[in-house]
C-alpha positions in Angstrom: 11.9 -9.5 -18.7 10.5 -6.3 -17.0 7.8 -3.8 -17.7 8.5 -0.1 -16.8 5.9 2.1 -15.4 5.9 5.9 -15.4 4.4 6.9 -12.0 2.3 10.1 -11.2 5.5 11.5 -9.5 7.4 11.1 -12.8 9.7 8.2 -11.8 10.2 5.0 -13.8 9.6 1.9 -11.8 10.4 -1.5 -13.5 8.3 -4.6 -12.4 9.1 -8.2 -13.5 6.6 -9.2 -16.4 5.6 -12.3 -14.4 4.1 -9.8 -11.8 2.5 -7.6 -14.4 0.8 -10.6 -16.0 -1.2 -11.0 -12.8 -2.5 -7.5 -13.1 -5.9 -7.7 -14.9 -6.1 -4.0 -15.8 -2.6 -3.8 -17.2 -2.1 -4.7 -20.9 1.6 -5.2 -22.0 1.9 -3.8 -25.4 5.2 -5.2 -26.4 6.7 -1.7 -26.7 9.7 -0.7 -24.5 8.0 2.6 -23.6 7.0 3.1 -19.9 3.4 2.6 -19.2 2.0 5.7 -17.5 -0.1 4.9 -14.4 -1.7 7.3 -11.9 0.1 5.9 -8.9 3.2 6.8 -6.9 6.5 5.0 -6.7 5.6 4.1 -3.1 2.4 2.4 -4.1 4.2 0.4 -7.0 6.9 -0.5 -4.5 4.3 -1.9 -2.2 2.7 -3.9 -5.1 6.2 -5.4 -5.9 6.5 -6.3 -2.2 3.1 -7.9 -2.2 4.1 -10.0 -5.4 7.5 -10.8 -3.9 5.8 -12.2 -0.7 3.5 -14.4 -2.8 6.3 -15.7 -4.7 8.1 -16.6 -1.4 5.1 -18.8 -0.5 3.5 -16.4 1.9 -0.3 -16.3 2.0 -1.8 -13.1 0.6 -3.8 -12.6 3.9 -0.6 -12.4 5.9 0.8 -9.4 3.8 1.4 -6.3 6.1 1.0 -2.9 4.5 3.9 -0.6 5.6 1.9 2.4 6.7 5.0 4.5 6.7 5.1 4.1 2.8 1.4 4.2 1.9 -2.0 3.9 3.6 -4.1 1.0 3.1 -6.4 3.4 1.1 -3.7 4.5 -1.1 -2.6 0.9 -1.8 -6.2 0.0 -2.4 -6.5 2.7 -5.1 -3.3 1.3 -6.8 -4.6 -2.3 -6.5 -7.8 -1.1 -8.2 -5.9 0.7 -11.1 -3.6 -2.5 -11.7 -6.6 -5.0 -11.1 -5.0 -7.1 -8.4 -7.9 -8.7 -6.7 -5.8 -10.4 -3.9 -4.2 -7.1 -2.8 -7.6 -5.4 -3.0 -8.9 -7.8 -0.4 -5.9 -7.4 1.9 -6.3 -3.5 1.7 -10.1 -3.8 2.4 -9.4 -5.9 5.4 -6.7 -3.5 6.7 -9.2 -0.6 6.3 -11.8 -2.4 8.2 -9.5 -3.3 11.1 -8.3 0.3 11.2 -11.9 1.4 11.6 -12.1 -0.7 14.7 -9.3 1.2 16.5 -10.2 3.5 19.2 -9.9 7.1 18.0 -9.1 10.2 20.3 -9.6 13.8 19.7 -6.7 16.2 20.4 -8.7 17.6 23.4 -8.8 14.2 24.9 -5.0 13.6 24.4 -4.2 17.0 25.9 -5.9 15.9 29.1 -3.3 13.2 29.6 -0.3 15.5 29.9 0.4 15.5 33.5 3.3 14.1 35.7 1.0 11.1 36.7 -0.7 10.5 33.3 1.2 11.0 30.1 0.0 9.7 26.7 2.6 9.3 24.0 1.8 9.9 20.4 3.9 8.1 17.7 2.9 8.0 14.1 -0.6 8.9 14.9 -1.0 6.2 17.5 -1.6 6.8 21.2 0.8 4.7 23.4 
């Protein structure tokens, strides 16, 4: 059985009820009507991936957030709305790790644009 959610981008996204039962802030009413939630399809998709990884026997702490889909902060907001404490913990750790990353200003990056010294930027990361 599935529970269908209506996202804030007005898409319907079904989740298996066995996953929804683990969400402490979502109450299944028994109605077939979609449950409106203030999250995007991408956020719910990441929630589904999280539950699928747990179902496959992976440890919650090993779950990797696909930053191309959503940021850790965006996924944390969705985990808060759904009430998924394990995913909240994963997101908080990812945010803390990201805060440890060296940050560069655009002015600093521009200094490394010579024939002998070239920094490459990919998806917001300096390589």
